[in-house]
Backbone as a chain_set.jsonl record, in Angstrom:
{"seq": "MSVVTLYSRPGCHLCDVVRDAITALGAGSRFSLREVDIDSDDALLAAYLERIPVVEVDGEIVSELMLDDEAVRLALGLGAA", "coords": {"N": [[1.892, -18.883, -34.59], [4.411, -19.875, -36.764], [4.735, -19.454, -40.395], [5.77, -21.434, -42.924], [6.801, -21.128, -46.18], [7.091, -22.92, -49.03], [8.352, -22.577, -52.235], [8.018, -24.165, -55.246], [7.897, -26.552, -57.852], [6.046, -28.979, -59.9], [7.587, -32.166, -60.419], [10.108, -31.459, -59.558], [12.824, -32.641, -58.107], [14.617, -31.85, -56.074], [12.966, -30.121, -54.736], [11.068, -31.969, -53.625], [12.8, -33.312, -51.841], [13.419, -31.184, -50.062], [10.867, -30.557, -49.152], [10.256, -32.881, -47.739], [12.203, -32.742, -45.683], [11.603, -30.386, -44.374], [9.012, -31.017, -43.417], [9.697, -33.009, -41.595], [10.778, -31.471, -39.583], [8.651, -30.79, -38.114], [6.173, -29.87, -39.11], [2.91, -28.599, -38.814], [2.723, -28.954, -36.105], [4.618, -27.275, -35.0], [4.795, -25.25, -36.871], [3.051, -24.041, -39.792], [3.045, -25.389, -42.995], [3.126, -24.167, -46.193], [2.783, -24.708, -49.58], [3.72, -23.474, -52.645], [3.046, -23.658, -56.061], [5.11, -22.588, -58.536], [4.572, -22.663, -61.092], [2.021, -21.756, -61.408], [1.858, -19.055, -61.64], [2.99, -16.467, -63.619], [4.673, -14.443, -62.831], [5.813, -15.447, -60.443], [7.056, -17.701, -61.492], [9.089, -16.533, -63.218], [10.519, -15.198, -61.212], [11.534, -17.27, -59.51], [12.239, -19.577, -60.845], [15.049, -20.408, -61.486], [15.934, -20.662, -58.935], [14.549, -22.483, -57.264], [14.339, -25.175, -54.912], [12.783, -22.707, -52.991], [12.691, -21.416, -49.781], [10.656, -19.76, -47.488], [10.322, -18.176, -44.267], [7.861, -16.948, -42.457], [7.61, -14.875, -44.399], [10.153, -14.212, -45.062], [12.934, -14.91, -47.066], [14.839, -17.74, -46.42], [16.314, -19.765, -47.497], [17.642, -21.198, -50.43], [17.745, -23.254, -53.462], [19.22, -25.565, -52.228], [18.368, -27.067, -49.132], [18.882, -25.017, -46.365], [19.369, -26.065, -43.583], [20.067, -25.117, -40.995], [19.592, -22.304, -41.098], [16.863, -22.386, -41.489], [15.995, -23.605, -39.176], [16.869, -21.708, -37.291], [15.253, -19.488, -37.977], [12.875, -20.404, -37.326], [13.097, -20.565, -34.617], [14.056, -22.859, -33.511], [16.666, -23.599, -32.881], [19.985, -25.005, -33.22], [20.7, -28.069, -35.008]], "CA": [[2.481, -19.988, -35.246], [5.101, -19.363, -38.059], [4.259, -20.092, -41.694], [6.945, -21.772, -43.858], [6.379, -21.242, -47.583], [8.013, -23.625, -50.046], [8.11, -22.328, -53.666], [8.381, -25.407, -55.919], [7.074, -27.0, -59.084], [5.977, -30.438, -60.119], [8.725, -32.785, -61.071], [11.368, -30.98, -59.013], [13.373, -33.664, -57.114], [15.085, -31.111, -54.918], [11.737, -29.611, -54.015], [10.559, -33.078, -52.846], [13.688, -33.502, -50.736], [13.26, -30.063, -49.123], [9.582, -30.704, -48.497], [10.348, -33.948, -46.76], [13.054, -32.344, -44.574], [10.789, -29.449, -43.647], [7.96, -31.772, -42.717], [10.334, -33.76, -40.499], [11.03, -30.515, -38.496], [7.506, -30.633, -37.26], [5.03, -29.137, -39.709], [1.645, -28.914, -38.182], [2.777, -28.702, -34.65], [5.467, -26.143, -34.754], [4.638, -24.269, -37.903], [2.281, -24.488, -40.898], [3.743, -25.47, -44.299], [2.309, -23.704, -47.389], [3.503, -24.918, -50.769], [3.308, -22.658, -53.794], [3.521, -24.027, -57.317], [5.507, -21.37, -59.247], [4.054, -22.614, -62.491], [0.684, -21.157, -61.375], [1.86, -17.574, -61.735], [4.133, -16.093, -64.459], [5.701, -13.644, -62.043], [6.6, -16.39, -59.596], [7.934, -18.582, -62.354], [10.228, -15.694, -63.616], [11.33, -14.896, -60.025], [11.97, -18.358, -58.733], [12.594, -20.838, -61.641], [16.41, -20.822, -61.327], [16.249, -20.655, -57.548], [13.791, -23.468, -56.418], [13.32, -24.783, -54.033], [12.963, -21.477, -52.171], [11.975, -21.531, -48.495], [10.426, -18.49, -46.697], [9.72, -18.33, -42.978], [7.167, -15.693, -42.158], [7.796, -13.905, -45.361], [11.537, -13.885, -45.277], [13.599, -16.032, -47.665], [15.893, -18.332, -45.611], [17.012, -20.892, -48.19], [17.409, -21.4, -51.922], [18.434, -24.353, -54.146], [19.327, -26.623, -51.373], [17.915, -26.733, -47.82], [19.809, -24.562, -45.381], [18.735, -26.471, -42.398], [20.385, -24.268, -39.855], [18.83, -21.088, -41.305], [15.436, -22.612, -41.314], [15.817, -23.877, -37.74], [17.004, -20.427, -36.515], [14.11, -18.626, -38.319], [11.703, -20.988, -36.538], [13.403, -20.6, -33.224], [14.296, -24.28, -33.078], [18.047, -23.856, -32.499], [20.798, -25.85, -34.186], [20.484, -29.511, -34.929]], "C": [[3.174, -19.441, -36.583], [4.495, -20.208, -39.3], [5.588, -20.198, -42.494], [6.323, -22.019, -45.185], [7.48, -21.908, -48.417], [7.552, -23.362, -51.427], [8.753, -23.469, -54.437], [7.59, -25.477, -57.211], [7.061, -28.482, -59.197], [7.146, -30.985, -60.778], [10.062, -32.276, -60.57], [11.841, -31.885, -57.884], [13.85, -32.92, -55.876], [13.931, -30.514, -54.028], [11.177, -30.788, -53.074], [11.474, -33.343, -51.664], [13.524, -32.445, -49.628], [11.971, -30.235, -48.365], [9.583, -31.744, -47.359], [11.102, -33.497, -45.477], [12.303, -31.277, -43.725], [9.705, -30.161, -42.777], [8.562, -32.511, -41.525], [10.697, -32.791, -39.332], [9.832, -30.361, -37.653], [6.349, -29.855, -37.794], [3.724, -29.512, -39.029], [1.596, -28.705, -36.715], [3.607, -27.485, -34.325], [5.284, -24.948, -35.691], [3.699, -24.843, -38.912], [3.139, -24.402, -42.154], [2.793, -25.113, -45.406], [3.233, -23.953, -48.581], [2.874, -24.165, -51.92], [3.897, -23.179, -55.012], [3.784, -22.891, -58.179], [4.924, -21.483, -60.634], [2.608, -22.098, -62.592], [0.642, -19.71, -61.56], [3.179, -17.256, -62.579], [5.2, -15.258, -63.777], [6.535, -14.58, -61.098], [7.54, -17.171, -60.386], [9.21, -17.789, -62.851], [11.121, -15.435, -62.44], [12.057, -16.052, -59.476], [12.489, -19.559, -59.558], [14.047, -21.197, -61.47], [16.87, -20.928, -59.915], [15.616, -21.783, -56.727], [14.607, -24.595, -56.056], [13.718, -23.616, -53.189], [12.081, -21.604, -50.915], [11.874, -20.161, -47.829], [9.899, -18.961, -45.311], [9.179, -16.965, -42.606], [7.533, -14.577, -43.088], [9.221, -13.571, -45.732], [12.244, -15.091, -45.868], [14.789, -16.458, -46.768], [16.793, -19.332, -46.346], [16.595, -20.887, -49.622], [18.233, -22.508, -52.401], [18.518, -25.577, -53.294], [18.906, -26.18, -49.919], [19.044, -26.268, -46.943], [19.143, -24.829, -44.05], [18.9, -25.622, -41.221], [19.657, -22.933, -39.98], [17.401, -21.264, -41.06], [15.167, -22.859, -39.811], [15.904, -22.594, -36.995], [15.842, -19.577, -36.785], [12.891, -19.118, -37.493], [11.966, -20.972, -35.088], [13.65, -22.016, -32.714], [15.725, -24.558, -32.592], [18.702, -24.773, -33.532], [20.478, -27.305, -33.958], [21.474, -30.214, -34.157]], "O": [[2.586, -18.686, -37.358], [3.938, -21.304, -39.235], [6.348, -19.249, -42.686], [5.489, -22.904, -45.375], [8.628, -21.466, -48.461], [6.487, -23.839, -51.82], [9.95, -23.707, -54.278], [6.782, -24.622, -57.572], [7.933, -29.175, -58.672], [7.699, -30.33, -61.661], [11.089, -32.651, -61.136], [11.264, -31.86, -56.796], [13.527, -33.309, -54.754], [13.989, -30.449, -52.8], [10.875, -30.564, -51.902], [10.976, -33.581, -50.563], [13.495, -32.762, -48.439], [11.921, -30.096, -47.143], [9.047, -31.558, -46.266], [10.701, -33.819, -44.358], [12.382, -31.293, -42.497], [9.554, -29.902, -41.583], [7.894, -32.6, -40.494], [10.902, -33.25, -38.208], [9.942, -29.842, -36.542], [5.608, -29.237, -37.03], [3.504, -30.682, -38.714], [0.571, -28.33, -36.145], [3.263, -26.739, -33.408], [5.579, -23.805, -35.342], [3.529, -26.062, -38.925], [3.877, -23.435, -42.341], [1.734, -25.729, -45.528], [4.36, -23.458, -48.592], [1.664, -24.213, -52.137], [5.123, -23.201, -55.12], [2.838, -22.214, -58.581], [4.79, -20.463, -61.31], [2.04, -22.01, -63.68], [-0.437, -19.123, -61.638], [4.274, -17.723, -62.264], [6.394, -15.331, -64.066], [7.759, -14.486, -61.001], [8.707, -17.312, -60.024], [10.296, -18.367, -62.884], [12.344, -15.438, -62.584], [13.168, -15.859, -58.982], [13.115, -20.459, -58.998], [14.265, -22.396, -61.296], [18.033, -21.24, -59.66], [16.068, -22.044, -55.611], [15.508, -24.977, -56.802], [14.853, -23.532, -52.72], [10.882, -21.868, -51.003], [12.883, -19.484, -47.629], [9.172, -19.948, -45.187], [9.909, -15.985, -42.461], [7.749, -13.447, -42.649], [9.468, -12.746, -46.611], [12.195, -16.178, -45.292], [15.631, -15.634, -46.409], [17.874, -19.689, -45.877], [15.451, -20.632, -49.997], [19.315, -22.748, -51.866], [17.9, -26.584, -53.641], [19.093, -25.018, -49.561], [20.039, -26.97, -46.766], [18.466, -23.979, -43.472], [17.939, -25.41, -40.482], [19.128, -22.469, -38.971], [16.755, -20.392, -40.479], [14.189, -22.347, -39.267], [15.078, -22.367, -36.11], [15.405, -18.919, -35.842], [12.04, -18.346, -37.051], [11.074, -21.36, -34.333], [13.442, -22.282, -31.53], [15.989, -25.592, -31.978], [18.11, -25.225, -34.512], [20.05, -27.717, -32.88], [21.397, -31.435, -34.02]]}, "num_chains": 1, "name": "protein.A"}
């Protein structure tokens, strides 16, 4: 099963939108969703603050700032929408 990691922070509206969209793709049945609060780590905050939400699939960044639905689907092997 693939792991989708969402780098986000509290109060980030775009992060909420991306989380909802990823969940709609089938989190739990097709992949596991792991959310990382970048505020919890200074290195993550420095690396991702200007880029969140950042989405990784199995350790590879596939989307930044806005959800690239096609890239996420392809990385998960779900095909185009």
